[in-house]
C-alpha positions in Angstrom: 11.1 -37.2 25.1 9.6 -35.4 28.1 12.7 -34.9 30.2 15.5 -32.9 28.7 18.3 -34.9 27.2 21.9 -34.4 28.5 24.0 -36.4 26.1 27.7 -37.1 26.2 29.9 -39.0 23.8 31.4 -42.4 24.8 34.4 -43.0 22.6 36.8 -42.7 25.6 36.4 -46.3 26.8 37.3 -47.7 23.3 40.8 -46.3 23.3 42.3 -49.3 25.2 45.0 -50.0 22.6 47.9 -47.7 21.9 47.8 -46.0 18.5 51.4 -45.1 17.4 50.5 -42.5 14.9 48.3 -39.4 15.1 44.9 -40.4 16.6 41.7 -39.7 14.8 39.4 -38.8 17.7 36.3 -38.4 15.4 35.0 -41.9 16.0 35.8 -45.3 17.5 38.9 -46.8 15.9 37.3 -50.2 15.3 40.1 -51.4 13.0 42.6 -51.0 15.9 40.4 -53.2 18.1 40.7 -56.1 15.7 43.4 -58.8 15.2 43.6 -60.2 11.7 40.2 -58.6 10.9 38.4 -60.0 14.0 37.3 -58.0 17.1 39.2 -59.4 20.1 37.2 -60.8 23.0 39.8 -59.7 25.5 39.9 -56.2 24.2 36.1 -55.8 24.4 36.2 -57.1 28.0 38.5 -54.2 28.8 36.3 -51.8 26.9 33.3 -53.1 28.9 35.0 -52.5 32.2 36.1 -49.0 31.1 32.7 -48.3 29.8 31.1 -49.1 33.1 33.5 -46.9 35.0 33.1 -44.1 32.5 29.3 -44.2 32.8 29.4 -44.1 36.6 31.5 -40.9 36.4 29.3 -39.1 33.8 26.1 -40.1 35.6 27.4 -38.5 38.8 27.9 -35.3 36.8 24.3 -35.3 35.7 24.2 -36.8 32.2 21.3 -39.0 31.3 22.0 -40.0 27.7 24.9 -41.2 25.6 25.9 -41.4 21.9 27.5 -44.7 20.8 29.4 -45.5 17.6 28.0 -46.8 15.3 25.0 -48.2 13.4 26.8 -50.1 10.6 28.4 -52.5 13.1 25.0 -53.7 14.3 23.6 -54.7 10.8 23.6 -58.1 9.4 23.2 -58.7 5.6 22.8 -62.1 3.9 25.3 -61.3 1.2 28.2 -60.8 3.7 30.8 -63.6 3.3 31.1 -66.0 6.3 34.2 -64.3 7.7 32.6 -60.8 7.6 29.3 -62.1 8.8 30.9 -63.7 11.9 32.7 -60.4 12.6 29.5 -58.5 12.5 27.8 -61.0 14.8 30.6 -60.4 17.3 30.2 -56.7 17.1 26.5 -57.0 17.6 27.1 -59.0 20.7 29.8 -56.7 22.1 28.0 -53.4 21.4 24.7 -54.9 22.4 26.2 -55.6 25.8 27.3 -52.0 26.1 23.8 -50.8 25.2 22.4 -53.1 28.0 24.9 -51.8 30.6 24.0 -48.2 29.8 20.3 -48.9 29.8 20.5 -50.6 33.2 22.2 -47.4 34.5 19.1 -45.4 33.2 20.9 -43.8 30.3 19.1 -43.3 27.0 21.3 -44.7 24.3 21.5 -43.2 20.8 23.4 -45.0 18.1 25.3 -42.8 15.6 25.6 -43.1 11.9 27.1 -41.3 8.9 24.9 -40.8 6.0 25.9 -43.0 4.3 28.1 -46.0 5.4 29.4 -48.4 2.9 31.8 -51.3 2.2 32.7 -53.3 -0.9 29.8 -55.8 -0.4 27.2 -53.0 0.1 28.5 -51.2 -2.9 28.2 -54.4 -5.0 24.8 -55.4 -3.9 23.0 -52.0 -3.3 22.5 -49.5 -6.2 24.3 -46.2 -5.4 21.6 -43.9 -6.5 19.9 -41.7 -3.8 16.6 -43.5 -3.7 18.3 -46.9 -3.2 20.5 -45.6 -0.5 17.4 -44.2 1.4 15.9 -47.7 1.2 19.1 -49.1 2.6 18.9 -46.7 5.5 15.3 -47.5 6.1 15.9 -51.3 6.3 19.0 -50.6 8.5 16.9 -48.7 11.1 14.1 -51.2 10.8 16.6 -54.0 11.7 18.4 -52.3 14.5 15.2 -51.0 16.2 13.8 -54.6 16.1 17.0 -56.3 17.3 18.0 -53.7 19.9 14.9 -52.6 21.7 16.9 -50.7 24.4 18.0 -48.1 21.9 16.3 -44.7 22.4 17.0 -43.5 18.9 19.8 -42.5 16.5 22.0 -39.6 15.6 22.3 -38.9 11.9 25.4 -37.2 10.6 24.9 -36.0 7.0 27.6 -33.3 6.4 31.0 -35.0 6.9 32.4 -38.3 5.6 35.3 -40.4 6.9 38.7 -38.8 6.7 41.1 -40.1 4.1 43.1 -41.7 7.0 40.2 -43.9 8.2 40.7 -47.7 7.9 38.3 -50.5 8.7 35.5 -52.6 7.3 33.3 -49.6 6.7 33.9 -46.2 5.2 31.3 -43.4 4.9 30.7 -41.1 2.1 28.5 -38.0 1.6 25.0 -38.9 0.3 23.0 -35.8 1.0 24.1 -33.0 -1.4 21.2 -30.5 -1.2 18.8 -29.3 1.5 16.0 -30.8 -0.6 17.7 -34.3 -0.4 18.1 -33.8 3.4 14.4 -33.1 3.6 13.6 -36.3 1.6 15.8 -38.3 3.9 14.0 -37.0 7.0 10.5 -37.6 5.5 11.6 -41.1 4.3 12.9 -42.3 7.7 10.8 -40.3 10.3 7.6 -42.4 10.0 9.7 -45.5 10.9 11.2 -43.7 13.9 7.7 -42.7 15.0 6.2 -46.2 14.5 9.1 -47.6 16.6 8.8 -44.8 19.3 12.5 -43.8 18.7 13.9 -40.3 18.5 15.7 -39.1 15.4 18.5 -36.6 16.2 19.5 -34.9 13.0 22.9 -33.0 13.0 23.2 -29.9 10.9 27.1 -29.9 10.9 28.5 -29.6 7.4 32.0 -28.7 6.4 31.1 -26.7 3.2 30.8 -29.6 0.8 28.1 -29.6 -1.9 25.1 -27.3 -1.9 24.1 -28.3 1.6 27.5 -27.1 2.8 26.0 -23.7 3.9 23.4 -25.3 6.2 25.2 -24.0 9.3 24.5 -20.3 8.4 22.1 -20.1 5.5 18.4 -19.8 6.7 17.1 -20.6 3.2 18.9 -24.0 3.3 17.7 -24.7 6.8 14.1 -23.8 5.8 14.3 -26.2 2.8 15.7 -29.0 5.1 12.9 -28.7 7.6 10.0 -28.1 5.3 7.0 -30.1 6.5 8.9 -31.7 9.4 6.6 -31.8 12.5 7.2 -34.5 15.0 7.8 -34.8 18.8 10.4 -37.5 17.9 12.5 -35.3 15.7 15.3 -33.2 17.2 17.7 -30.9 15.3 21.2 -30.9 16.8 23.4 -27.8 16.1 26.8 -26.5 17.2 26.4 -23.2 19.0 28.0 -21.1 16.3 28.2 -21.0 12.5 31.5 -22.9 12.4 33.2 -25.6 14.5 34.0 -25.4 18.2 35.9 -22.1 18.2 35.9 -18.9 20.3 34.7 -15.5 19.0 31.5 -17.0 17.5 28.1 -15.5 18.0 25.3 -17.8 18.9 23.8 -19.1 15.6 20.6 -17.2 14.6 19.1 -20.6 13.6 18.3 -21.2 17.3 15.8 -18.4 17.3 14.1 -19.0 13.9 12.9 -22.5 14.0 10.2 -24.4 16.0 11.3 -28.0 16.0 13.0 -29.4 19.1 16.7 -28.4 19.4 19.9 -29.7 21.0 23.0 -27.5 21.3 26.3 -29.2 20.8 29.2 -28.2 23.1 32.8 -29.4 23.3 34.8 -29.7 26.6 37.9 -31.5 25.3 38.8 -28.5 23.1 40.2 -30.0 19.9 41.5 -26.6 18.6 42.8 -25.5 22.0 45.2 -28.2 23.1 43.0 -31.3 23.7 43.3 -30.8 27.4 47.1 -30.6 27.4 46.8 -27.1 28.9 43.9 -25.3 30.6 41.4 -23.9 28.1 38.4 -23.1 30.3 35.0 -22.8 28.6 33.0 -21.5 31.6 32.6 -17.9 30.7 32.2 -18.7 27.0 29.4 -21.2 27.7 27.7 -19.0 30.2 27.2 -16.5 27.4 25.7 -19.2 25.2 23.6 -20.6 28.0 22.1 -17.2 28.8 21.1 -16.8 25.1 19.5 -20.2 24.8 18.1 -21.3 28.2 14.7 -19.7 27.8 14.0 -21.3 24.4 10.8 -23.3 24.8 12.0 -25.9 22.2 15.4 -26.5 23.6 15.4 -30.2 24.3 18.9 -30.5 25.8 22.6 -30.6 25.0 25.2 -32.9 23.5 28.6 -32.6 25.2 31.7 -33.9 23.4 34.2 -34.6 26.2 36.6 -36.6 24.0 35.3 -36.7 20.4 36.8 -34.5 17.7 40.0 -33.7 15.9 43.4 -35.4 15.2 46.3 -35.3 17.7 49.0 -37.3 19.4 47.7 -36.5 22.9 46.6 -39.6 24.7 44.4 -38.4 27.6 41.2 -40.2 28.2 38.6 -38.1 29.9 37.2 -39.7 33.0 39.5 -42.7 32.8 43.2 -43.4 33.4 45.4 -40.6 32.2 42.5 -38.2 32.1 42.9 -34.4 31.8 41.7 -32.4 34.8 41.0 -29.5 32.4 38.6 -31.6 30.3 36.8 -32.9 33.4 36.5 -29.4 34.8 35.1 -28.1 31.5 32.6 -31.0 31.4 31.5 -30.4 35.1 31.0 -26.7 34.6 29.0 -27.2 31.3 26.5 -29.7 32.7 26.1 -27.8 36.0 25.3 -24.7 33.9 23.0 -26.2 31.4 21.2 -28.7 33.6 21.2 -27.0 37.0 21.4 -23.3 35.9 24.5 -22.7 38.1 26.8 -19.7 37.7 30.5 -20.2 36.8 31.3 -19.3 40.4 29.0 -21.8 42.0 30.1 -24.6 39.6 33.7 -23.9 40.4 32.9 -24.1 44.1 31.3 -27.5 43.5 34.3 -28.8 41.5 36.8 -27.6 44.1 34.9 -29.3 46.9 34.4 -32.6 45.0 37.8 -33.0 43.2 40.4 -30.5 44.5 39.8 -30.4 48.2 40.3 -34.2 48.3 39.2 -34.7 51.9 41.4 -32.0 53.3 39.9 -30.0 56.2 39.9 -26.4 55.2 38.5 -23.4 57.0 36.0 -21.2 55.2 38.7 -18.6 54.6 41.2 -21.2 53.3 38.5 -22.6 50.9 37.5 -19.2 49.8 41.1 -18.3 49.0 41.7 -21.5 47.0 38.5 -21.0 45.0 39.5 -17.4 44.3 43.0 -18.6 43.2 41.5 -21.2 40.9 39.2 -18.6 39.3 42.1 -16.3 38.8 44.2 -19.1 37.3 41.4 -19.9 34.8 40.9 -16.2 34.0 44.5 -16.0 33.0 44.4 -19.1 30.9 41.3 -17.8 29.2 43.1 -14.6 28.4 46.0 -16.5 26.8 43.6 -18.5 24.6 41.7 -15.5 23.5 44.6 -13.2 22.9 47.6 -15.4 22.0 46.3 -18.5 20.4 43.6 -16.6 18.5 44.5 -13.4 16.6 41.7 -11.1 18.0 41.6 -8.7 15.1 41.0 -11.6 12.7 38.9 -13.9 14.9 36.4 -11.2 15.8 35.3 -10.7 12.2 32.4 -12.5 10.5 34.0 -13.7 7.3 32.6 -16.1 4.7 34.1 -17.8 1.7 31.9 -19.8 -0.7 29.7 -22.0 1.5 31.7 -21.7 4.6 32.0 -19.4 7.6 35.8 -18.8 7.7 37.0 -20.3 11.0 38.2 -17.7 13.6 41.4 -19.8 13.9 43.2 -20.8 10.8 46.9 -21.0 11.6 46.7 -23.3 14.6 44.6 -26.4 13.9 44.4 -29.5 16.1 48.1 -30.3 16.9 49.6 -28.2 14.0 50.9 -24.7 13.6 51.3 -23.3 10.1 53.0 -19.9 9.4 53.5 -19.2 5.7 53.1 -16.3 3.2 49.6 -17.7 2.3 48.5 -17.6 5.9 49.9 -14.1 6.4 48.1 -12.9 3.3 44.8 -14.3 4.4 45.0 -12.7 7.9 46.5 -9.4 6.7 43.8 -9.0 4.0 41.2 -8.6 6.8 43.1 -5.7 8.4 44.1 -7.6 11.5 47.1 -6.2 13.4 49.5 -7.2 16.1 49.0 -5.6 19.5 50.5 -8.0 22.1 53.0 -7.0 24.7 55.7 -9.6 25.3 56.4 -8.7 28.9 52.7 -8.8 29.8 52.4 -12.2 28.1 55.3 -13.6 30.2 53.9 -12.0 33.3 50.6 -14.0 32.8 52.5 -17.2 32.4 54.5 -16.6 35.5 51.4 -15.8 37.7 49.7 -19.0 36.4 52.8 -21.0 37.4 52.8 -19.5 40.9 49.0 -20.1 41.4 49.2 -23.7 40.1 52.0 -24.5 42.7 49.9 -22.9 45.5 46.8 -24.9 44.5 48.7 -28.2 43.7 47.2 -28.2 40.2 48.5 -30.7 37.6 49.6 -27.9 35.3 52.2 -28.5 32.6 53.7 -25.0 33.0 56.8 -25.5 30.8 54.9 -27.0 27.9 52.2 -24.3 28.2 54.9 -21.6 28.1 56.8 -23.2 25.2 53.7 -23.7 23.1 52.2 -20.3 23.7 55.6 -18.7 23.0 55.4 -20.3 19.6 51.8 -18.9 19.2 52.9 -15.5 20.3 55.6 -15.1 17.7 53.4 -16.8 15.1 50.8 -14.2 15.7 53.4 -11.4 15.2 54.6 -12.9 12.0 51.1 -13.3 10.6 49.7 -9.9 11.6 52.5 -7.4 12.3 53.6 -4.8 9.8 57.3 -5.7 10.2 57.6 -9.4 11.0 61.2 -10.2 10.2 62.6 -10.3 13.7 59.6 -12.3 14.9 60.2 -14.8 12.1 63.8 -15.2 13.1 62.7 -15.9 16.7 60.0 -18.3 15.5 62.5 -20.3 13.4 64.9 -20.7 16.4 62.0 -21.7 18.7 60.8 -24.3 16.2 64.1 -26.2 16.4 64.1 -26.1 20.2 60.4 -27.1 20.4 60.9 -30.1 18.1 63.9 -31.3 20.2 62.0 -31.1 23.4 58.6 -32.4 22.3 59.6 -34.5 19.3 56.6 -35.2 17.1 53.9 -34.0 19.5 53.1 -31.0 17.3 53.3 -30.5 13.5 55.2 -27.3 12.9 55.3 -25.8 9.4 57.3 -22.5 9.2 57.6 -21.3 5.6 59.9 -18.2 4.9 58.0 -15.0 4.0 58.5 -13.5 0.6 58.1 -10.1 -0.9 57.3 -8.7 -4.3 54.3 -9.5 -6.6 54.3 -13.2 -5.6 53.7 -12.1 -2.0 50.9 -9.7 -2.9 48.8 -12.1 -5.0 47.4 -14.2 -2.2 46.2 -11.1 -0.3 44.5 -9.7 -3.4 42.8 -13.1 -4.0 41.6 -13.3 -0.4 40.1 -9.8 -0.6 38.2 -10.9 -3.7 37.0 -14.3 -2.5 36.2 -13.5 1.2 33.0 -11.6 1.9 31.7 -10.0 5.2 28.0 -10.9 5.0 26.2 -14.2 5.1 24.3 -13.9 1.8 25.9 -14.8 -1.5 27.1 -12.1 -3.9 26.5 -12.3 -7.6 30.3 -12.3 -7.7 30.3 -15.6 -5.8 28.3 -17.3 -8.4 31.0 -16.5 -10.9 34.0 -17.0 -8.7 32.8 -20.4 -7.5 31.5 -21.8 -10.8 32.5 -25.4 -11.5 35.3 -24.5 -14.0 36.9 -22.1 -11.5 36.6 -24.6 -8.6 38.6 -27.0 -10.7 41.3 -24.3 -11.1 41.3 -23.7 -7.3 41.8 -27.3 -6.6 44.9 -27.3 -8.8 46.2 -24.1 -7.2 45.7 -25.5 -3.7 47.7 -28.6 -4.7 50.5 -26.3 -6.0 50.5 -24.3 -2.7 50.5 -27.4 -0.5 53.8 -26.4 1.1 52.1 -23.3 2.5 49.0 -25.2 3.8 48.7 -27.0 7.1 50.4 -30.4 7.0 47.2 -32.3 7.6 45.5 -31.1 4.4 44.6 -34.2 2.3 46.2 -36.5 4.9 43.4 -36.3 7.4 39.7 -35.3 7.3 38.1 -34.9 3.9 40.0 -34.0 0.7 40.3 -30.4 -0.4 38.4 -31.3 -3.6 35.5 -32.7 -1.6 35.3 -29.5 0.6 35.3 -26.8 -2.1 33.0 -28.3 -4.7 
C-alpha cells in the first residue's frame, strides 16, 4: 500500500427503502432489502445507480478507497439449504457488481466483517470453539480472495457484535475475548492476506466487553495484541480518542507508541451531535487532531464515516437525495485537511466556491464577506455543541470505569435525552457545575438565524433552537446546585417538543428525589469511577465476577433512569460490563 489510503464508508446508497422505526446506521440493513427472504433485483438496481452517483461525489472530494458491507454475504457453503444458497448467490452477484463499479473508478475496495459472523447453519456445522472459528475465518477469506480478485483487502471488527435489534440471515457475536486471542487471530490470518497480496485493516474499537474491552486505552493490551506482528500488509485502524466519536477527547497515546501502519478513524455525520440535523462543524476539532498526527511516518491514511454509526429516526443520506449540507461540509473539510494539508479557512473557501456560490457572480469583497459570515456561523454552532450539548465541567475530565473510558457525553445519546437522578448523581459526583447564561445562549441562536438567512443556508433554525433549549435546561438540572426551577421548565418543554416533533427524539425526564436514596448513586459513582488509566487494586475487587452479576441486576432495576435505548439497541448491558 504505497499511496496513502483515504477510505470512506458506503452504506448511504443501500438506504433506498423507507424504514419506519428507528434506523440502525451501523451497517447495511440487508433484511430490509429483501422480500420474503430474497434480495430484490429492482432494489439492487436502484442501489447500483445510487452507488455510482455516490462514488462520483466522494471521488471528486479526494477519496480513493471504500469500505463495503459485508463479507458473510459473499460466502457460499455446501451445507446451506437450496433457498439460502440461492439467496447468497444473488448477493454475490449484486455485491460483486458494486465491487467492479468501484474498481473501475479506481477505488480500492475493502470488505468489512464482524469477528465473528454466524447463522443457524454455521452454528450447526462449525464447532463454536475459538480454534474452529479461526479456521472458518481462514476458509472464508481464502474463498473471497479467490472469487473476488478486485478486492484490495478486508476490515476486521473484533470489539462489537450486532445490536439486539438486528434482523437478517446473519448475526455476529464476539469471538475475541482477550488481547492474546486477538494476536492469535492476526497471526492465523495474516499469512493468507500476504500470500494473496491483500491488506488486513484491523480495528481496535471495543465497547468495554471482555478482557480486550480496554484495548482503546490500555497500552499493555495493545502490546499483547501486536506482539510479533510485522507486515506491510497489516494496518491498525483506531478512532482518534480513547472513546467513541466525541468532543473533549485527547488524541490517543497509542498513535505515538506503535510502529505498525496506522489509520485514524473520523466521523463527519456526527452520530452523537444530531446526525446532520443541525450544524456540528468538525473543522477546528479535526485540525487539532491532524496537527498531532500528520508527521507520523507510519500514518497510512484515514477512514471517514460520513453516514455510518448510531441509531436515529433522521433520514438524510449524505451525498444523495435528502443529504445534509452539514455532513457534506464536514466531509469536505476533513479530506481537504488530511489529504491536502489545507487549513480550515482554505477548506471553507473551497467549499463556498464549489457548493454555496452556485454560479453566482460575486466580487472579491462579496465573496470575502460571505466566507467570513460562514466561518462566524460555524464558530457559533461549535460553541453551542461544546457548551450546551456537552457539560464542559464533566466532559473535560478523563474518567474511567472498569474497562471503559467514560464518554464525555452521557445524557444525550444518538436521538435520546435522559435526565434522571442517576444521571445527575454521575455528573455531580465529578464536581461538574452549571455556568451557562441563558441570555447569551439565546443571543447565539439569534445571530446564527440572521447569518443563515443572509447566506441562504438550509438551516433548521427552529428545530435547532428547540432542541438546544432542551439541552440547556437538561444541563442545568444535571449540574446546578439548585435545579428545581430548571426541572419544571424542562418538563414543560418536553411536552411541547413531543407535540412539535412527535417521535423524532426519545425524551426521558425522571423527577429528581432527595434523601438517602438520592445520595447513594453519587457515592457509588465516586467509588467506581477512577481518574487514571491504570487499574486500581480496588477495581479488581469491585468488578469481580460475583459483583458484576449484582451490577447487572441493579442496572435492570434502575432501567427507568437509564436511556431508553439500553437493551433495545446496541449490545446488552450484561455483554458490556462482563
